[in-house]
C-alpha positions in Angstrom: -140.1 8.3 55.7 -139.7 9.0 52.3 -142.4 12.2 53.2 -141.4 12.6 56.3 -138.3 13.4 54.8 -139.5 15.8 52.3 -140.8 17.9 54.8 -138.3 18.8 57.3 -136.8 19.6 54.4 -139.5 21.4 53.4 -139.6 22.6 56.9 -136.1 24.1 57.1 -135.9 25.9 53.6 -138.7 27.5 54.6 -137.0 28.6 58.2 -133.4 29.3 56.0 -135.5 31.4 54.2 -137.7 33.4 56.2 -136.8 36.9 58.3 -138.5 39.6 59.9 -138.1 43.4 60.3 -139.5 46.0 62.3 -139.6 49.8 62.8 -140.1 51.9 66.3 -140.0 54.6 67.1 -138.7 56.0 69.7 -137.7 59.2 70.6 -139.5 62.9 68.6 -138.2 66.2 69.6 -139.5 69.7 68.2 -136.5 69.8 66.1 -137.3 70.9 63.1 -137.3 67.0 60.4 -134.3 68.0 58.2 -132.6 66.3 55.0 -128.9 64.9 57.8 -129.4 61.3 58.9 -126.9 59.0 60.7 -127.5 55.6 61.3 -124.8 53.0 63.1 -125.3 49.3 64.3 -124.9 46.2 65.1 -125.0 42.2 64.3 -126.2 40.1 66.9 -125.4 36.6 66.2 -127.4 33.5 68.5 -128.7 35.7 70.2 -125.0 37.3 71.3 -124.4 41.0 70.2 -121.1 42.1 70.3 -119.1 43.0 73.0 -118.4 47.1 71.4 -121.7 47.5 70.0 -122.5 51.6 69.2 -125.4 52.0 68.0 -126.6 55.0 70.5 -128.1 58.0 69.2 -125.1 60.1 70.4 -122.7 58.2 67.4 -125.9 58.3 65.1 -125.5 62.1 65.9 -121.6 62.6 64.8 -122.4 60.2 62.2 -124.7 62.2 60.3 -123.1 65.7 61.5 -126.5 65.6 63.0 -125.8 68.6 66.1 -130.4 69.2 66.9 -131.7 65.9 66.9 -135.6 65.1 65.2 -136.3 61.6 65.3 -134.6 58.4 66.3 -136.6 55.6 65.5 -135.2 51.8 66.0 -135.1 49.5 62.6 -134.6 45.7 63.6 -134.0 42.5 60.7 -133.8 39.6 61.9 -133.1 35.9 60.0 -132.6 32.8 60.9 -129.1 33.1 63.6 -129.4 36.1 63.4 -130.8 40.3 64.0 -129.0 43.7 62.5 -130.4 46.7 65.3 -130.3 49.8 63.2 -130.7 53.0 65.3 -131.9 55.4 63.3 -131.5 59.7 63.7 -132.6 62.5 62.3 -131.9 66.4 62.4 -130.9 69.5 61.4 
């Protein structure tokens, strides 16, 4: 029984310390990639996103002062019970 308890404790600790990160391109245009970057993100807790989550392309461009969008990427960072979803826009 003692070995089973130790095994369960190790598995729970490993699950709590793990995280995952995924980045994927969403949009690429003919506009030149400038030095400006805009980013917006929101946190998902227990699979439920917030009601006022706004990580859209227009919000990111506004945050970075971008008038011509060149690329759009989405980054998802996951944990045990939470995820952070970020949208990154580059351009001029």
